[in-house]
C-alpha positions in Angstrom: 65.6 -85.4 70.4 61.8 -85.5 70.8 59.6 -85.2 67.7 57.2 -82.5 68.9 55.7 -79.5 67.3 52.9 -77.2 68.5 50.4 -79.0 66.4 51.6 -82.6 66.4 53.8 -85.1 68.2 55.1 -88.6 67.9 52.5 -91.1 69.2 55.3 -92.8 71.2 55.5 -89.6 73.4 51.7 -89.6 74.2 52.4 -90.7 77.8 54.9 -87.9 78.4 54.0 -84.9 76.2 50.6 -83.3 75.5 49.9 -82.3 71.9 46.7 -81.5 70.0 47.4 -84.4 67.7 49.6 -87.5 67.6 50.9 -89.5 64.6 52.4 -92.9 64.3 55.8 -92.7 62.7 56.0 -94.3 59.2 59.4 -95.8 58.3 60.8 -94.6 55.0 64.3 -94.8 53.4 66.4 -92.2 51.7 66.6 -92.8 47.9 69.0 -89.9 47.1 72.7 -90.2 47.5 72.2 -87.7 50.4 69.5 -85.2 51.3 69.8 -82.2 53.7 67.7 -82.3 56.9 66.5 -78.8 57.6 65.1 -76.9 60.6 62.0 -76.0 58.7 60.2 -77.1 55.5 61.9 -74.6 53.3 65.0 -74.8 51.1 66.2 -71.6 52.7 66.0 -73.0 56.2 69.2 -74.0 58.1 70.6 -77.4 57.4 70.8 -79.4 60.6 72.0 -82.7 59.3 72.1 -85.0 56.3 70.4 -88.3 55.6 72.4 -90.7 53.4 71.1 -93.2 50.9 69.6 -96.2 52.5 69.2 -94.6 56.0 65.8 -94.6 57.6 63.6 -91.6 58.2 60.5 -91.9 60.3 57.8 -89.6 58.9 55.2 -88.0 61.1 53.7 -85.4 58.7 54.0 -84.5 55.1 52.9 -81.0 54.0 53.9 -78.8 51.1 56.3 -81.4 49.7 58.2 -81.7 53.0 58.3 -84.6 55.3 58.7 -83.9 59.0 60.0 -86.6 61.4 63.3 -88.0 62.6 66.3 -89.9 61.3 66.4 -93.5 62.2 70.1 -93.8 63.1 70.2 -90.9 65.6 66.6 -89.8 66.2 67.5 -86.3 64.9 64.3 -84.3 64.1 63.8 -82.1 61.1 62.4 -81.7 57.6 63.4 -83.4 54.4 62.0 -83.2 50.9 59.3 -85.9 50.7 60.6 -86.7 47.2 63.8 -87.9 48.7 62.1 -90.8 50.5 60.8 -94.1 49.4 60.0 -97.5 50.8 62.6 -98.5 53.4 64.9 -101.4 52.6 67.0 -103.8 54.7 70.6 -102.9 53.8 73.3 -105.6 53.4 76.3 -103.3 52.7 77.7 -99.9 53.7 79.9 -97.7 51.6 83.4 -97.6 53.0 85.1 -95.6 50.2 84.9 -91.8 50.1 82.6 -92.2 47.1 81.2 -95.3 45.4 80.3 -95.0 41.7 77.0 -96.6 40.7 77.6 -98.4 37.4 74.8 -99.2 34.9 76.2 -102.7 34.3 78.6 -104.9 36.3 81.7 -103.5 34.5 84.2 -100.8 35.4 83.8 -99.6 31.8 80.0 -99.2 32.0 78.6 -95.7 32.5 78.6 -94.4 36.1 75.0 -93.1 36.6 75.6 -91.7 40.1 77.7 -92.1 43.2 77.1 -92.9 46.9 78.9 -91.2 49.8 80.8 -93.0 52.6 78.2 -94.3 55.1 75.4 -94.8 52.6 73.7 -98.2 52.8 72.7 -100.5 50.0 70.8 -103.8 49.7 72.1 -106.2 47.2 73.8 -109.5 46.3 77.4 -110.1 45.2 77.8 -110.8 41.4 81.4 -111.2 40.6 83.3 -108.0 41.5 80.0 -106.1 42.0 77.1 -105.9 44.4 73.9 -105.8 42.3 71.5 -103.2 43.8 68.1 -101.9 42.7 69.8 -98.7 41.7 72.7 -100.3 39.7 76.0 -102.0 40.4 78.6 -101.0 43.1 82.1 -102.4 43.1 82.7 -104.6 46.1 85.9 -102.8 47.0 83.9 -99.7 47.7 81.6 -101.5 50.1 81.8 -103.8 53.1 79.2 -106.0 54.7 77.0 -104.1 57.1 77.9 -106.4 60.0 81.6 -105.8 59.5 83.3 -102.8 61.2 86.4 -100.7 60.9 88.6 -100.8 63.9 90.0 -97.3 64.1 87.7 -94.2 63.9 90.7 -91.9 63.4 91.7 -93.9 60.3 88.2 -93.4 59.0 88.4 -89.7 59.7 91.8 -89.4 58.0 90.2 -90.6 54.8 88.2 -87.3 54.9 91.2 -85.0 55.2 90.6 -82.0 52.9 86.8 -82.4 52.9 85.2 -79.0 52.9 83.5 -77.8 56.1 79.7 -77.8 55.7 77.3 -77.0 58.5 75.0 -80.0 58.9 77.1 -82.1 56.5 77.9 -85.8 56.9 79.7 -86.7 53.6 82.9 -86.2 51.7 81.1 -83.4 49.8 81.0 -81.5 53.0 81.0 -82.3 56.7 80.9 -80.6 60.1 82.7 -81.4 63.3 80.1 -83.7 64.9 79.2 -85.2 61.5 82.9 -86.3 61.2 82.9 -87.9 64.6 79.5 -89.6 64.0 80.5 -91.0 60.7 84.0 -92.2 61.9 82.5 -93.9 65.0 79.6 -95.3 63.0 81.8 -97.1 60.6 83.5 -98.6 63.6 80.2 -99.9 65.0 79.8 -97.2 67.7 76.5 -95.4 67.7 76.8 -91.7 68.2 74.3 -88.8 68.6 74.4 -86.0 66.0 75.5 -82.9 67.9 78.7 -82.3 69.8 76.9 -81.5 73.1 75.1 -84.8 72.8 78.3 -86.6 72.0 79.8 -85.6 75.3 77.9 -88.6 76.8 80.0 -91.0 74.8 82.7 -93.0 76.6 84.2 -92.0 79.9 85.9 -88.8 81.1 89.7 -88.9 81.3 92.2 -86.6 83.0 95.5 -88.3 82.1 97.6 -88.4 78.9 95.7 -88.3 75.7 95.9 -91.0 73.1 94.7 -91.8 69.6 90.9 -91.9 69.4 90.2 -89.7 72.4 87.4 -87.2 71.9 88.1 -83.5 72.7 85.2 -81.2 73.3 85.3 -77.4 73.0 82.4 -74.9 73.1 80.2 -76.0 70.2 83.0 -78.2 68.7 84.5 -81.6 68.8 87.5 -83.5 67.4 89.4 -86.8 67.6 93.0 -87.1 68.8 95.4 -88.5 66.1 98.0 -89.1 68.8 98.9 -87.5 72.1 99.4 -84.1 70.6 97.4 -83.7 67.4 93.7 -83.3 66.6 91.7 -84.2 63.5 88.6 -82.1 63.1 86.2 -80.5 60.6 86.5 -76.9 61.4 85.3 -73.5 60.2 88.7 -71.9 60.8 90.3 -73.9 58.0 87.0 -74.7 56.3 88.0 -78.3 56.0 88.9 -81.5 57.8 92.5 -80.9 59.0 95.1 -82.3 61.4 96.8 -79.8 63.6 98.4 -79.5 67.1 95.8 -79.5 69.9 97.8 -76.6 71.4 97.1 -74.5 68.3 93.4 -75.0 68.6 93.4 -74.1 72.3 95.5 -71.0 71.6 93.1 -69.9 68.9 90.1 -70.2 71.3 91.6 -68.7 74.4 90.8 -65.1 73.6 87.1 -66.0 73.4 86.8 -68.8 75.9 88.3 -68.9 79.4 88.0 -72.7 79.3 88.5 -73.9 75.7 88.5 -77.6 76.5 85.2 -78.6 78.1 85.7 -82.4 78.2 88.1 -85.2 77.2 86.4 -88.5 76.6 87.7 -92.0 75.8 85.6 -94.4 73.9 87.3 -97.6 75.1 
């Protein structure tokens, strides 16, 4: 996505796009467990994505308490409350559990002052069983080193079974179809765009038998194959992350779409 409005654009686009004004993006970091990225600077505007703790946001303009710019991990453009941002850090760990309590002291008996979602990033040093961060202490079993990766995106997605469907969501509090794919691939070290139509560029097209990890694209929707016959996806029909036969999904879509499956892609 390109960070362009009628009144301003990213300075990096000056050689390609005309705008009345250009701004140099300023790197910030999300200081909330997660914050919604919206289509406009208004709490009533549509949520288009979420920024997680420790992820970067590149600010081009701040007005009325809203920062406009783009997410560092996928270049997704939108508005986020300026109060959700602070100085960017260099993370050392990523949350691998569904939710990681933040303890006030390095003890499981200490008060939990907040919690971070899967995919959030923290900067800290190991102290016994905990990683000491500026925001508190996170148990090492809820984290992994940022440089380490999961090996199976489907196994990551399966941890989120039952998570409520939420348009724009990327966490176990609520997630959408492309958010599930992006999060599952991201924890396996595979960079993914945000939206399902953009994700169709991932991997290579296949026309043979399906296998675990294959991506299936429908009109405005995407899921991951659990095996040769079943799909895991965050969907508005069940309003949650579910596993169901691919044939059931196709049957459900056929009255509306002549071609329910648009593409089948294999990551590796």
